[in-house]
C-alpha positions in Angstrom: 0.0 0.0 0.0 1.2 3.5 -0.8 2.3 5.8 2.0 -0.1 8.5 0.7 -3.0 6.0 0.9 -2.2 5.1 4.5 -2.0 8.7 5.5 -5.3 9.5 3.9 -6.8 6.5 5.7 -5.5 7.9 9.0 -7.0 11.3 8.2 -10.4 9.7 7.5 -10.3 7.8 10.7 -9.2 10.8 12.7 -12.0 12.8 11.1 -14.7 10.4 12.4 -12.9 10.3 15.7 -13.0 14.1 15.9 -16.7 14.2 15.0 -17.6 11.7 17.7 -15.4 13.0 20.6 -14.7 16.7 20.2 -17.0 19.5 21.2 -17.7 23.0 20.1 -15.8 24.5 17.2 -13.2 21.8 17.2 -15.9 19.4 16.2 -16.2 21.3 12.9 -12.7 22.6 12.4 -10.7 19.4 12.7 -12.7 17.4 10.2 -12.6 20.3 7.8 -8.8 20.6 8.1 -8.5 16.8 7.6 -10.7 17.0 4.4 -8.7 19.9 3.0 -5.4 18.0 3.7 -6.8 15.0 1.9 -7.7 17.2 -1.1 -4.2 18.7 -1.2 -2.6 15.2 -1.0 -4.7 14.0 -3.9 -3.6 16.9 -6.0 0.0 16.3 -5.0 -0.4 12.6 -5.9 -1.9 13.6 -9.3 1.0 15.9 -10.1 3.5 13.3 -9.1 1.9 10.7 -11.4 1.8 13.3 -14.2 5.5 14.1 -13.8 6.3 10.4 -13.7 4.3 9.7 -16.8 5.9 12.7 -18.7 9.4 11.5 -17.7 8.6 8.0 -18.9 7.3 9.3 -22.2 10.4 11.5 -22.6 12.7 8.5 -22.0 10.7 6.4 -24.4 11.0 9.1 -27.1 14.8 9.5 -26.5 15.3 5.7 -26.7 13.3 5.5 -30.0 15.1 8.5 -31.4 18.5 6.9 -30.6 17.4 3.6 -32.1 16.3 5.4 -35.3 19.6 7.2 -35.6 21.5 4.0 -35.1 19.4 2.3 -37.8 19.7 5.2 -40.2 23.5 5.6 -40.0 24.5 1.9 -39.7 26.4 0.9 -42.8 24.8 -2.1 -44.5 23.5 -3.2 -47.9 24.1 -0.9 -50.8 23.3 2.1 -48.5 20.4 3.5 -50.6 17.8 5.7 -49.1 15.1 3.1 -49.8 16.9 0.5 -47.6 17.1 3.0 -44.8 13.4 3.9 -45.1 12.4 0.2 -44.9 14.3 -0.1 -41.7 12.7 3.0 -40.1 9.3 1.6 -40.9 10.0 -1.5 -38.8 11.3 -4.1 -41.2 14.3 -6.1 -40.3 17.7 -4.4 -40.6 19.4 -7.1 -42.5 
């Protein structure tokens, strides 16, 4: 289980505990703060996933570009442009 999920579970449990046991304004303020904190953690988790996904896509793009460059500049066959285009489209190199 993720650390964020455990913390959010703790906040939910603490929210219900505060509703049942606190009195006065603390009965409303503590659950409200817990819910706001959960909202902020969800946004943080979303931004972290988005950053991870963009990093993964960038690495995939760089790897594909490097592979394409290696295929295009590797000496083989008669070296014509049509041979290179076949290899870029996914056909076997040799």
